[in-house]
N, CA, C and O atoms as a Tripos MOL2 file, in Angstrom:
@<TRIPOS>MOLECULE
protein
  292   291    73     0     0
PROTEIN
NO_CHARGES

@<TRIPOS>ATOM
      1 N           3.3010  -13.7830    2.8900 N.3       1 MET1
      2 CA          2.9290  -12.4600    3.3350 C.3       1 MET1
      3 C           1.7070  -12.1070    3.2980 C.2       1 MET1
      4 O           1.4500  -10.9990    3.7670 O.2       1 MET1
      5 N           0.6840  -12.8610    2.7820 N.am      2 LEU2
      6 CA         -0.6210  -12.5460    3.1260 C.3       2 LEU2
      7 C          -1.0030  -13.1070    4.6170 C.2       2 LEU2
      8 O          -2.1290  -12.8890    5.0630 O.2       2 LEU2
      9 N          -0.2870  -13.6460    5.1750 N.am      3 THR3
     10 CA         -0.5520  -14.0910    6.5060 C.3       3 THR3
     11 C          -0.1700  -12.9650    7.5000 C.2       3 THR3
     12 O          -0.6230  -12.9990    8.6440 O.2       3 THR3
     13 N           0.4820  -12.1750    7.1780 N.am      4 LEU4
     14 CA          1.0350  -11.1300    8.0480 C.3       4 LEU4
     15 C          -0.2180  -10.2000    8.7530 C.2       4 LEU4
     16 O          -1.1340   -9.8340    8.0170 O.2       4 LEU4
     17 N          -0.2260   -9.9370    9.7910 N.am      5 GLU5
     18 CA         -1.4590   -9.0990   10.2960 C.3       5 GLU5
     19 C          -1.1140   -7.6350   10.0040 C.2       5 GLU5
     20 O          -0.1370   -7.0580   10.4810 O.2       5 GLU5
     21 N          -2.0730   -7.0540    9.1170 N.am      6 LEU6
     22 CA         -1.7230   -5.7610    8.6630 C.3       6 LEU6
     23 C          -2.7370   -4.9040    9.5250 C.2       6 LEU6
     24 O          -3.6470   -5.4580   10.1420 O.2       6 LEU6
     25 N          -2.5740   -3.7190    9.5440 N.am      7 THR7
     26 CA         -3.4300   -2.5630   10.3270 C.3       7 THR7
     27 C          -4.8890   -2.7760    9.6480 C.2       7 THR7
     28 O          -5.1280   -3.3400    8.5800 O.2       7 THR7
     29 N          -5.6150   -2.2970   10.3670 N.am      8 SER8
     30 CA         -7.0660   -2.1570    9.5040 C.3       8 SER8
     31 C          -7.0550   -1.1900    8.4800 C.2       8 SER8
     32 O          -8.0760   -1.1870    7.7920 O.2       8 SER8
     33 N          -5.9710   -0.1630    8.1120 N.am      9 HIS9
     34 CA         -6.3650    0.6540    7.3930 C.3       9 HIS9
     35 C          -5.6400   -0.0600    6.0290 C.2       9 HIS9
     36 O          -5.8660    0.6000    5.0160 O.2       9 HIS9
     37 N          -4.9800   -1.0320    5.8440 N.am     10 LEU10
     38 CA         -4.5340   -1.7540    4.9020 C.3      10 LEU10
     39 C          -5.3860   -3.0860    4.5010 C.2      10 LEU10
     40 O          -6.0050   -3.8330    5.2580 O.2      10 LEU10
     41 N          -5.2340   -3.1630    3.0870 N.am     11 ILE11
     42 CA         -5.5100   -4.6330    2.3880 C.3      11 ILE11
     43 C          -4.5600   -5.0820    1.4670 C.2      11 ILE11
     44 O          -4.1910   -4.2010    0.6910 O.2      11 ILE11
     45 N          -4.0120   -6.2670    1.3030 N.am     12 ALA12
     46 CA         -3.3020   -7.0430    0.5670 C.3      12 ALA12
     47 C          -3.8980   -7.8220   -0.3250 C.2      12 ALA12
     48 O          -4.6900   -8.6430    0.1380 O.2      12 ALA12
     49 N          -3.7120   -7.7950   -1.7030 N.am     13 ILE13
     50 CA         -4.3520   -8.6380   -2.7170 C.3      13 ILE13
     51 C          -3.2460   -9.2130   -3.3710 C.2      13 ILE13
     52 O          -2.3260   -8.4740   -3.7220 O.2      13 ILE13
     53 N          -3.1980  -10.5020   -3.6020 N.am     14 ALA14
     54 CA         -1.9240  -11.1860   -4.5550 C.3      14 ALA14
     55 C          -2.7610  -11.8740   -5.4890 C.2      14 ALA14
     56 O          -3.9090  -12.2790   -5.3020 O.2      14 ALA14
     57 N          -1.7920  -11.9870   -6.8960 N.am     15 TYR15
     58 CA         -2.2530  -12.7060   -7.9880 C.3      15 TYR15
     59 C          -0.9200  -13.1580   -8.5450 C.2      15 TYR15
     60 O          -0.0280  -12.3450   -8.7880 O.2      15 TYR15
     61 N          -0.7890  -14.4650   -8.7450 N.am     16 ALA16
     62 CA          0.5230  -14.9780   -9.0680 C.3      16 ALA16
     63 C           1.3920  -14.3630   -8.3320 C.2      16 ALA16
     64 O           1.3810  -14.3340   -7.1020 O.2      16 ALA16
     65 N           2.4950  -13.6400   -9.3400 N.am     17 ASP17
     66 CA          3.6520  -13.2400   -8.3590 C.3      17 ASP17
     67 C           3.2660  -11.4150   -8.1720 C.2      17 ASP17
     68 O           4.1260  -10.5590   -7.9650 O.2      17 ASP17
     69 N           2.0490  -11.2010   -8.2850 N.am     18 ASP18
     70 CA          2.0580   -9.6710   -8.1170 C.3      18 ASP18
     71 C           1.2350   -9.4740   -6.9420 C.2      18 ASP18
     72 O           0.3580  -10.2120   -6.4940 O.2      18 ASP18
     73 N           1.6760   -8.3150   -6.4980 N.am     19 LEU19
     74 CA          0.8060   -8.2790   -4.9040 C.3      19 LEU19
     75 C           0.3930   -6.4640   -5.0560 C.2      19 LEU19
     76 O           1.1420   -5.6130   -5.5350 O.2      19 LEU19
     77 N          -0.8130   -6.2650   -4.5710 N.am     20 LEU20
     78 CA         -1.3720   -4.8490   -4.4080 C.3      20 LEU20
     79 C          -1.5330   -4.7540   -3.0000 C.2      20 LEU20
     80 O          -1.6420   -5.7290   -2.2560 O.2      20 LEU20
     81 N          -1.5510   -3.2770   -2.5630 N.am     21 ILE21
     82 CA         -1.3380   -3.2230   -1.1210 C.3      21 ILE21
     83 C          -2.3220   -1.6300   -1.2540 C.2      21 ILE21
     84 O          -1.8480   -0.5960   -1.7250 O.2      21 ILE21
     85 N          -3.4270   -1.7390   -0.8410 N.am     22 LEU22
     86 CA         -4.0350   -0.6090   -0.6540 C.3      22 LEU22
     87 C          -4.2500   -0.1880    0.6290 C.2      22 LEU22
     88 O          -4.3520   -1.0420    1.5100 O.2      22 LEU22
     89 N          -4.3550    1.1950    0.9420 N.am     23 THR23
     90 CA         -4.4440    1.8210    2.2100 C.3      23 THR23
     91 C          -5.5020    3.2600    1.9970 C.2      23 THR23
     92 O          -5.6930    3.8580    0.9380 O.2      23 THR23
     93 N          -5.9520    3.4990    3.0310 N.am     24 ARG24
     94 CA         -6.9910    4.6220    3.0890 C.3      24 ARG24
     95 C          -6.6660    5.4940    4.3110 C.2      24 ARG24
     96 O          -6.3690    4.9900    5.3950 O.2      24 ARG24
     97 N          -6.7390    6.9600    4.0810 N.am     25 GLY25
     98 CA         -6.7150    7.8220    5.1200 C.3      25 GLY25
     99 C          -7.4760    9.0660    4.9820 C.2      25 GLY25
    100 O          -7.8190    9.4160    3.8530 O.2      25 GLY25
    101 N          -7.7300    9.6640    5.8480 N.am     26 GLU26
    102 CA         -8.4860   11.0280    5.6980 C.3      26 GLU26
    103 C          -7.4600   12.1860    4.9920 C.2      26 GLU26
    104 O          -7.8840   13.1810    4.4060 O.2      26 GLU26
    105 N          -6.5450   11.9720    5.1050 N.am     27 THR27
    106 CA         -5.4250   12.7690    4.0180 C.3      27 THR27
    107 C          -4.6780   12.1110    3.5980 C.2      27 THR27
    108 O          -4.4810   10.9960    4.0820 O.2      27 THR27
    109 N          -3.8650   12.6680    2.3380 N.am     28 VAL28
    110 CA         -2.6520   11.9600    1.7100 C.3      28 VAL28
    111 C          -1.6400   11.7380    2.7370 C.2      28 VAL28
    112 O          -1.2190   10.5840    2.8080 O.2      28 VAL28
    113 N          -1.1460   12.6220    3.5720 N.am     29 VAL29
    114 CA         -0.3320   12.5790    4.7700 C.3      29 VAL29
    115 C          -0.6710   11.1450    5.4440 C.2      29 VAL29
    116 O           0.0970   10.1860    5.5150 O.2      29 VAL29
    117 N          -1.9020   11.2180    5.8850 N.am     30 GLU30
    118 CA         -2.3240   10.0300    6.8620 C.3      30 GLU30
    119 C          -2.0150    8.6580    5.9940 C.2      30 GLU30
    120 O          -1.3530    7.7760    6.5420 O.2      30 GLU30
    121 N          -2.4590    8.4860    4.7320 N.am     31 ALA31
    122 CA         -2.3680    7.1430    4.1210 C.3      31 ALA31
    123 C          -0.9380    7.0560    3.7480 C.2      31 ALA31
    124 O          -0.4740    5.9240    3.6080 O.2      31 ALA31
    125 N          -0.1280    8.1420    3.5550 N.am     32 LYS32
    126 CA          1.4340    7.8540    3.2890 C.3      32 LYS32
    127 C           2.0790    7.2830    4.6770 C.2      32 LYS32
    128 O           2.8670    6.3370    4.6810 O.2      32 LYS32
    129 N           1.7360    7.8330    5.6250 N.am     33 ASN33
    130 CA          2.3120    7.3820    7.0400 C.3      33 ASN33
    131 C           1.4680    5.9110    7.1060 C.2      33 ASN33
    132 O           2.3600    5.0950    7.3390 O.2      33 ASN33
    133 N           0.5880    5.4060    7.0420 N.am     34 TYR34
    134 CA          0.0850    4.0680    7.2360 C.3      34 TYR34
    135 C           0.6930    3.1200    6.0240 C.2      34 TYR34
    136 O           0.7480    1.9030    6.1990 O.2      34 TYR34
    137 N           1.0880    3.6420    4.9520 N.am     35 MET35
    138 CA          1.6440    2.6530    3.9410 C.3      35 MET35
    139 C           3.3560    2.7020    4.3850 C.2      35 MET35
    140 O           3.9940    1.6500    4.3430 O.2      35 MET35
    141 N           3.9000    3.7470    4.7250 N.am     36 ASN36
    142 CA          5.0870    3.6420    5.0480 C.3      36 ASN36
    143 C           5.5310    2.8180    6.3350 C.2      36 ASN36
    144 O           6.5860    2.1840    6.3240 O.2      36 ASN36
    145 N           4.7990    2.8440    7.3030 N.am     37 SER37
    146 CA          4.6330    1.9280    8.4020 C.3      37 SER37
    147 C           4.7130    0.4340    8.1750 C.2      37 SER37
    148 O           5.5470   -0.3140    8.6870 O.2      37 SER37
    149 N           3.6590    0.0610    7.2700 N.am     38 GLU38
    150 CA          3.3560   -1.3750    6.7080 C.3      38 GLU38
    151 C           4.3980   -1.6720    6.0090 C.2      38 GLU38
    152 O           4.9430   -2.7610    6.1920 O.2      38 GLU38
    153 N           4.9460   -0.6610    4.9580 N.am     39 THR39
    154 CA          6.0620   -1.1110    4.1660 C.3      39 THR39
    155 C           7.3920   -1.7100    4.9760 C.2      39 THR39
    156 O           8.0170   -2.7080    4.6180 O.2      39 THR39
    157 N           7.6420   -1.0280    5.9450 N.am     40 ARG40
    158 CA          8.7030   -1.3860    6.7700 C.3      40 ARG40
    159 C           8.5720   -2.8070    7.2920 C.2      40 ARG40
    160 O           9.5070   -3.6020    7.3850 O.2      40 ARG40
    161 N           7.1840   -3.0580    7.6560 N.am     41 ASN41
    162 CA          6.9580   -4.6310    8.0680 C.3      41 ASN41
    163 C           7.0470   -5.5260    7.1240 C.2      41 ASN41
    164 O           7.5370   -6.6360    7.3360 O.2      41 ASN41
    165 N           6.5310   -5.1100    5.8360 N.am     42 ILE42
    166 CA          6.6870   -6.2560    4.8800 C.3      42 ILE42
    167 C           8.3250   -6.2870    4.2550 C.2      42 ILE42
    168 O           8.8120   -7.3080    3.7680 O.2      42 ILE42
    169 N           8.7830   -5.4690    4.3250 N.am     43 GLN43
    170 CA         10.2560   -5.3650    3.9800 C.3      43 GLN43
    171 C          11.0100   -6.2840    4.7880 C.2      43 GLN43
    172 O          11.8460   -7.0460    4.3010 O.2      43 GLN43
    173 N          10.7090   -6.2230    6.1240 N.am     44 LYS44
    174 CA         11.3240   -7.0990    7.0670 C.3      44 LYS44
    175 C          10.9010   -8.4300    7.0200 C.2      44 LYS44
    176 O          11.6670   -9.3430    7.3290 O.2      44 LYS44
    177 N           9.6770   -8.6340    6.6400 N.am     45 TRP45
    178 CA          9.2010  -10.1360    6.3970 C.3      45 TRP45
    179 C           9.8820  -10.6390    5.0660 C.2      45 TRP45
    180 O          10.2000  -11.8270    5.0950 O.2      45 TRP45
    181 N          10.1620   -9.9590    3.9130 N.am     46 ALA46
    182 CA         10.6260  -10.3900    2.9380 C.3      46 ALA46
    183 C          12.0810  -10.7740    3.2860 C.2      46 ALA46
    184 O          12.5540  -11.8730    2.9960 O.2      46 ALA46
    185 N          12.8120   -9.7270    3.9730 N.am     47 GLN47
    186 CA         14.0980  -10.1000    4.1990 C.3      47 GLN47
    187 C          14.4220  -11.4360    5.1650 C.2      47 GLN47
    188 O          15.4620  -12.0910    5.0900 O.2      47 GLN47
    189 N          13.3140  -11.7010    6.0870 N.am     48 ASN48
    190 CA         13.4290  -12.8060    6.9900 C.3      48 ASN48
    191 C          13.2030  -14.1630    6.0880 C.2      48 ASN48
    192 O          13.6450  -15.2480    6.4640 O.2      48 ASN48
    193 N          12.4830  -13.9980    4.8780 N.am     49 ASN49
    194 CA         12.1250  -14.9860    4.0440 C.3      49 ASN49
    195 C          12.6680  -14.8270    2.9300 C.2      49 ASN49
    196 O          12.0330  -15.0430    1.8980 O.2      49 ASN49
    197 N          14.1270  -14.3610    2.9160 N.am     50 LYS50
    198 CA         14.8650  -14.2110    1.5580 C.3      50 LYS50
    199 C          14.4190  -13.8870    0.3170 C.2      50 LYS50
    200 O          14.7670  -14.4040   -0.7440 O.2      50 LYS50
    201 N          13.4900  -12.8490    0.5190 N.am     51 LEU51
    202 CA         12.9230  -12.4730   -0.8390 C.3      51 LEU51
    203 C          13.0440  -10.8170   -0.9730 C.2      51 LEU51
    204 O          13.0860   -9.9970   -0.0560 O.2      51 LEU51
    205 N          13.0840  -10.5980   -2.3620 N.am     52 LYS52
    206 CA         13.2080   -9.1690   -2.5320 C.3      52 LYS52
    207 C          12.3650   -8.7210   -3.4490 C.2      52 LYS52
    208 O          12.0770   -9.4360   -4.4080 O.2      52 LYS52
    209 N          11.8350   -7.4590   -3.2960 N.am     53 PHE53
    210 CA         10.8750   -6.6770   -4.1320 C.3      53 PHE53
    211 C          11.5100   -5.9990   -5.4260 C.2      53 PHE53
    212 O          12.5720   -5.4490   -5.1360 O.2      53 PHE53
    213 N          11.2400   -5.9040   -6.4800 N.am     54 ASN54
    214 CA         11.6020   -5.0250   -7.6380 C.3      54 ASN54
    215 C          11.2200   -3.7380   -7.5690 C.2      54 ASN54
    216 O          10.1240   -3.3130   -7.9330 O.2      54 ASN54
    217 N          12.2630   -2.9900   -7.0220 N.am     55 GLY55
    218 CA         11.8510   -1.6570   -7.0560 C.3      55 GLY55
    219 C          11.5200   -0.9120   -8.2870 C.2      55 GLY55
    220 O          10.7910    0.0790   -8.2470 O.2      55 GLY55
    221 N          12.1200   -1.4390   -9.5630 N.am     56 ASN56
    222 CA         11.6710   -0.9090  -10.8840 C.3      56 ASN56
    223 C          10.2690   -1.1750  -11.2080 C.2      56 ASN56
    224 O           9.6560   -0.4740  -12.0120 O.2      56 ASN56
    225 N           9.6920   -2.2820  -10.5320 N.am     57 LYS57
    226 CA          8.2630   -2.6230  -11.0580 C.3      57 LYS57
    227 C           7.3000   -2.2580   -9.9370 C.2      57 LYS57
    228 O           6.1210   -2.5950  -10.0460 O.2      57 LYS57
    229 N           7.7400   -1.5660   -8.8290 N.am     58 SER58
    230 CA          6.8650   -1.1970   -7.9980 C.3      58 SER58
    231 C           6.3940    0.3820   -8.2420 C.2      58 SER58
    232 O           7.1780    1.2890   -8.5210 O.2      58 SER58
    233 N           5.0460    0.5200   -8.0920 N.am     59 LYS59
    234 CA          4.4960    1.6650   -8.5360 C.3      59 LYS59
    235 C           3.5720    2.1750   -7.3290 C.2      59 LYS59
    236 O           3.0180    1.3230   -6.6350 O.2      59 LYS59
    237 N           3.3710    3.6650   -7.0310 N.am     60 VAL60
    238 CA          2.4390    4.1010   -6.3020 C.3      60 VAL60
    239 C           1.2950    4.9740   -6.9490 C.2      60 VAL60
    240 O           1.6080    5.8160   -7.7900 O.2      60 VAL60
    241 N           0.1390    4.8190   -6.6260 N.am     61 MET61
    242 CA         -0.7000    5.8300   -7.2870 C.3      61 MET61
    243 C          -1.9940    6.2690   -6.1460 C.2      61 MET61
    244 O          -2.7220    5.5560   -5.4550 O.2      61 MET61
    245 N          -1.9220    7.4900   -6.2750 N.am     62 PHE62
    246 CA         -2.9280    8.1190   -5.1970 C.3      62 PHE62
    247 C          -4.4060    8.3150   -5.8770 C.2      62 PHE62
    248 O          -4.5470    8.8140   -6.9940 O.2      62 PHE62
    249 N          -5.2490    7.9590   -5.2400 N.am     63 ILE63
    250 CA         -6.5050    8.3500   -5.7710 C.3      63 ILE63
    251 C          -7.3520    9.2170   -4.8040 C.2      63 ILE63
    252 O          -7.1560    8.9430   -3.6200 O.2      63 ILE63
    253 N          -7.9500    9.8730   -4.9650 N.am     64 SER64
    254 CA         -8.7560   11.0620   -4.2470 C.3      64 SER64
    255 C         -10.3080   10.9970   -4.4410 C.2      64 SER64
    256 O         -10.7740   10.8670   -5.5720 O.2      64 SER64
    257 N         -11.0630   11.0840   -3.3930 N.am     65 GLN65
    258 CA        -12.4530   11.4150   -3.7000 C.3      65 GLN65
    259 C         -12.9830   12.8650   -3.4870 C.2      65 GLN65
    260 O         -14.1760   13.1640   -3.4430 O.2      65 GLN65
    261 N         -11.8590   13.7840   -3.3500 N.am     66 LYS66
    262 CA        -12.0260   15.0220   -3.2220 C.3      66 LYS66
    263 C         -12.6870   15.8280   -4.4770 C.2      66 LYS66
    264 O         -12.2040   15.8300   -5.6100 O.2      66 LYS66
    265 N         -13.6770   16.3980   -4.1480 N.am     67 LYS67
    266 CA        -14.6920   16.9660   -5.0650 C.3      67 LYS67
    267 C         -13.8860   18.3720   -5.3300 C.2      67 LYS67
    268 O         -13.3110   18.8500   -4.3530 O.2      67 LYS67
    269 N         -13.8100   19.0090   -6.4790 N.am     68 ARG68
    270 CA        -13.6560   20.2650   -6.9950 C.3      68 ARG68
    271 C         -14.6020   21.1560   -7.0570 C.2      68 ARG68
    272 O         -15.6360   20.7080   -7.5530 O.2      68 ARG68
    273 N         -14.6420   22.2730   -6.7360 N.am     69 LYS69
    274 CA        -15.9660   23.3450   -6.8970 C.3      69 LYS69
    275 C         -16.2360   23.4740   -8.0730 C.2      69 LYS69
    276 O         -15.2370   23.8180   -8.7040 O.2      69 LYS69
    277 N         -17.3060   23.3370   -8.8090 N.am     70 GLY70
    278 CA        -17.7370   23.5760  -10.1010 C.3      70 GLY70
    279 C         -17.3230   22.7430  -11.2810 C.2      70 GLY70
    280 O         -17.5110   23.0500  -12.4580 O.2      70 GLY70
    281 N         -16.7070   21.5920  -10.8100 N.am     71 LYS71
    282 CA        -16.4540   20.5000  -11.6340 C.3      71 LYS71
    283 C         -17.4900   19.3990  -11.7290 C.2      71 LYS71
    284 O         -17.9890   18.9130  -10.7140 O.2      71 LYS71
    285 N         -17.7840   19.0400  -12.8480 N.am     72 ARG72
    286 CA        -18.8960   17.7230  -12.7760 C.3      72 ARG72
    287 C         -18.0760   16.6470  -13.6400 C.2      72 ARG72
    288 O         -17.4860   16.8260  -14.7050 O.2      72 ARG72
    289 N         -18.2040   15.5320  -12.9110 N.am     73 ILE73
    290 CA        -17.7400   14.3030  -13.6200 C.3      73 ILE73
    291 C         -18.6040   13.5170  -14.3210 C.2      73 ILE73
    292 O         -18.1930   12.5080  -14.8960 O.2      73 ILE73
@<TRIPOS>BOND
     1     1     2 1
     2     2     3 1
     3     3     4 2
     4     3     5 am
     5     5     6 1
     6     6     7 1
     7     7     8 2
     8     7     9 am
     9     9    10 1
    10    10    11 1
    11    11    12 2
    12    11    13 am
    13    13    14 1
    14    14    15 1
    15    15    16 2
    16    15    17 am
    17    17    18 1
    18    18    19 1
    19    19    20 2
    20    19    21 am
    21    21    22 1
    22    22    23 1
    23    23    24 2
    24    23    25 am
    25    25    26 1
    26    26    27 1
    27    27    28 2
    28    27    29 am
    29    29    30 1
    30    30    31 1
    31    31    32 2
    32    31    33 am
    33    33    34 1
    34    34    35 1
    35    35    36 2
    36    35    37 am
    37    37    38 1
    38    38    39 1
    39    39    40 2
    40    39    41 am
    41    41    42 1
    42    42    43 1
    43    43    44 2
    44    43    45 am
    45    45    46 1
    46    46    47 1
    47    47    48 2
    48    47    49 am
    49    49    50 1
    50    50    51 1
    51    51    52 2
    52    51    53 am
    53    53    54 1
    54    54    55 1
    55    55    56 2
    56    55    57 am
    57    57    58 1
    58    58    59 1
    59    59    60 2
    60    59    61 am
    61    61    62 1
    62    62    63 1
    63    63    64 2
    64    63    65 am
    65    65    66 1
    66    66    67 1
    67    67    68 2
    68    67    69 am
    69    69    70 1
    70    70    71 1
    71    71    72 2
    72    71    73 am
    73    73    74 1
    74    74    75 1
    75    75    76 2
    76    75    77 am
    77    77    78 1
    78    78    79 1
    79    79    80 2
    80    79    81 am
    81    81    82 1
    82    82    83 1
    83    83    84 2
    84    83    85 am
    85    85    86 1
    86    86    87 1
    87    87    88 2
    88    87    89 am
    89    89    90 1
    90    90    91 1
    91    91    92 2
    92    91    93 am
    93    93    94 1
    94    94    95 1
    95    95    96 2
    96    95    97 am
    97    97    98 1
    98    98    99 1
    99    99   100 2
   100    99   101 am
   101   101   102 1
   102   102   103 1
   103   103   104 2
   104   103   105 am
   105   105   106 1
   106   106   107 1
   107   107   108 2
   108   107   109 am
   109   109   110 1
   110   110   111 1
   111   111   112 2
   112   111   113 am
   113   113   114 1
   114   114   115 1
   115   115   116 2
   116   115   117 am
   117   117   118 1
   118   118   119 1
   119   119   120 2
   120   119   121 am
   121   121   122 1
   122   122   123 1
   123   123   124 2
   124   123   125 am
   125   125   126 1
   126   126   127 1
   127   127   128 2
   128   127   129 am
   129   129   130 1
   130   130   131 1
   131   131   132 2
   132   131   133 am
   133   133   134 1
   134   134   135 1
   135   135   136 2
   136   135   137 am
   137   137   138 1
   138   138   139 1
   139   139   140 2
   140   139   141 am
   141   141   142 1
   142   142   143 1
   143   143   144 2
   144   143   145 am
   145   145   146 1
   146   146   147 1
   147   147   148 2
   148   147   149 am
   149   149   150 1
   150   150   151 1
   151   151   152 2
   152   151   153 am
   153   153   154 1
   154   154   155 1
   155   155   156 2
   156   155   157 am
   157   157   158 1
   158   158   159 1
   159   159   160 2
   160   159   161 am
   161   161   162 1
   162   162   163 1
   163   163   164 2
   164   163   165 am
   165   165   166 1
   166   166   167 1
   167   167   168 2
   168   167   169 am
   169   169   170 1
   170   170   171 1
   171   171   172 2
   172   171   173 am
   173   173   174 1
   174   174   175 1
   175   175   176 2
   176   175   177 am
   177   177   178 1
   178   178   179 1
   179   179   180 2
   180   179   181 am
   181   181   182 1
   182   182   183 1
   183   183   184 2
   184   183   185 am
   185   185   186 1
   186   186   187 1
   187   187   188 2
   188   187   189 am
   189   189   190 1
   190   190   191 1
   191   191   192 2
   192   191   193 am
   193   193   194 1
   194   194   195 1
   195   195   196 2
   196   195   197 am
   197   197   198 1
   198   198   199 1
   199   199   200 2
   200   199   201 am
   201   201   202 1
   202   202   203 1
   203   203   204 2
   204   203   205 am
   205   205   206 1
   206   206   207 1
   207   207   208 2
   208   207   209 am
   209   209   210 1
   210   210   211 1
   211   211   212 2
   212   211   213 am
   213   213   214 1
   214   214   215 1
   215   215   216 2
   216   215   217 am
   217   217   218 1
   218   218   219 1
   219   219   220 2
   220   219   221 am
   221   221   222 1
   222   222   223 1
   223   223   224 2
   224   223   225 am
   225   225   226 1
   226   226   227 1
   227   227   228 2
   228   227   229 am
   229   229   230 1
   230   230   231 1
   231   231   232 2
   232   231   233 am
   233   233   234 1
   234   234   235 1
   235   235   236 2
   236   235   237 am
   237   237   238 1
   238   238   239 1
   239   239   240 2
   240   239   241 am
   241   241   242 1
   242   242   243 1
   243   243   244 2
   244   243   245 am
   245   245   246 1
   246   246   247 1
   247   247   248 2
   248   247   249 am
   249   249   250 1
   250   250   251 1
   251   251   252 2
   252   251   253 am
   253   253   254 1
   254   254   255 1
   255   255   256 2
   256   255   257 am
   257   257   258 1
   258   258   259 1
   259   259   260 2
   260   259   261 am
   261   261   262 1
   262   262   263 1
   263   263   264 2
   264   263   265 am
   265   265   266 1
   266   266   267 1
   267   267   268 2
   268   267   269 am
   269   269   270 1
   270   270   271 1
   271   271   272 2
   272   271   273 am
   273   273   274 1
   274   274   275 1
   275   275   276 2
   276   275   277 am
   277   277   278 1
   278   278   279 1
   279   279   280 2
   280   279   281 am
   281   281   282 1
   282   282   283 1
   283   283   284 2
   284   283   285 am
   285   285   286 1
   286   286   287 1
   287   287   288 2
   288   287   289 am
   289   289   290 1
   290   290   291 1
   291   291   292 2
@<TRIPOS>SUBSTRUCTURE
     1 MET1         2 RESIDUE 1 A MET
     2 LEU2         6 RESIDUE 1 A LEU
     3 THR3        10 RESIDUE 1 A THR
     4 LEU4        14 RESIDUE 1 A LEU
     5 GLU5        18 RESIDUE 1 A GLU
     6 LEU6        22 RESIDUE 1 A LEU
     7 THR7        26 RESIDUE 1 A THR
     8 SER8        30 RESIDUE 1 A SER
     9 HIS9        34 RESIDUE 1 A HIS
    10 LEU10       38 RESIDUE 1 A LEU
    11 ILE11       42 RESIDUE 1 A ILE
    12 ALA12       46 RESIDUE 1 A ALA
    13 ILE13       50 RESIDUE 1 A ILE
    14 ALA14       54 RESIDUE 1 A ALA
    15 TYR15       58 RESIDUE 1 A TYR
    16 ALA16       62 RESIDUE 1 A ALA
    17 ASP17       66 RESIDUE 1 A ASP
    18 ASP18       70 RESIDUE 1 A ASP
    19 LEU19       74 RESIDUE 1 A LEU
    20 LEU20       78 RESIDUE 1 A LEU
    21 ILE21       82 RESIDUE 1 A ILE
    22 LEU22       86 RESIDUE 1 A LEU
    23 THR23       90 RESIDUE 1 A THR
    24 ARG24       94 RESIDUE 1 A ARG
    25 GLY25       98 RESIDUE 1 A GLY
    26 GLU26      102 RESIDUE 1 A GLU
    27 THR27      106 RESIDUE 1 A THR
    28 VAL28      110 RESIDUE 1 A VAL
    29 VAL29      114 RESIDUE 1 A VAL
    30 GLU30      118 RESIDUE 1 A GLU
    31 ALA31      122 RESIDUE 1 A ALA
    32 LYS32      126 RESIDUE 1 A LYS
    33 ASN33      130 RESIDUE 1 A ASN
    34 TYR34      134 RESIDUE 1 A TYR
    35 MET35      138 RESIDUE 1 A MET
    36 ASN36      142 RESIDUE 1 A ASN
    37 SER37      146 RESIDUE 1 A SER
    38 GLU38      150 RESIDUE 1 A GLU
    39 THR39      154 RESIDUE 1 A THR
    40 ARG40      158 RESIDUE 1 A ARG
    41 ASN41      162 RESIDUE 1 A ASN
    42 ILE42      166 RESIDUE 1 A ILE
    43 GLN43      170 RESIDUE 1 A GLN
    44 LYS44      174 RESIDUE 1 A LYS
    45 TRP45      178 RESIDUE 1 A TRP
    46 ALA46      182 RESIDUE 1 A ALA
    47 GLN47      186 RESIDUE 1 A GLN
    48 ASN48      190 RESIDUE 1 A ASN
    49 ASN49      194 RESIDUE 1 A ASN
    50 LYS50      198 RESIDUE 1 A LYS
    51 LEU51      202 RESIDUE 1 A LEU
    52 LYS52      206 RESIDUE 1 A LYS
    53 PHE53      210 RESIDUE 1 A PHE
    54 ASN54      214 RESIDUE 1 A ASN
    55 GLY55      218 RESIDUE 1 A GLY
    56 ASN56      222 RESIDUE 1 A ASN
    57 LYS57      226 RESIDUE 1 A LYS
    58 SER58      230 RESIDUE 1 A SER
    59 LYS59      234 RESIDUE 1 A LYS
    60 VAL60      238 RESIDUE 1 A VAL
    61 MET61      242 RESIDUE 1 A MET
    62 PHE62      246 RESIDUE 1 A PHE
    63 ILE63      250 RESIDUE 1 A ILE
    64 SER64      254 RESIDUE 1 A SER
    65 GLN65      258 RESIDUE 1 A GLN
    66 LYS66      262 RESIDUE 1 A LYS
    67 LYS67      266 RESIDUE 1 A LYS
    68 ARG68      270 RESIDUE 1 A ARG
    69 LYS69      274 RESIDUE 1 A LYS
    70 GLY70      278 RESIDUE 1 A GLY
    71 LYS71      282 RESIDUE 1 A LYS
    72 ARG72      286 RESIDUE 1 A ARG
    73 ILE73      290 RESIDUE 1 A ILE
């Protein structure tokens, strides 16, 4: 899977049998669109290679750099 050509908006990192896919967008919607598009390509690759991803172990996490007014970290 790591040999797939991903868009410049995604990075794939693998360790043992775990896979992390990172994406970045100007908005949450843009990031979701990038991820959804590439997820379809990754699922096609897995199907062609007779592999399955465990949906129960798959997680999504959104991280934002948006700063809130008046809040300090």
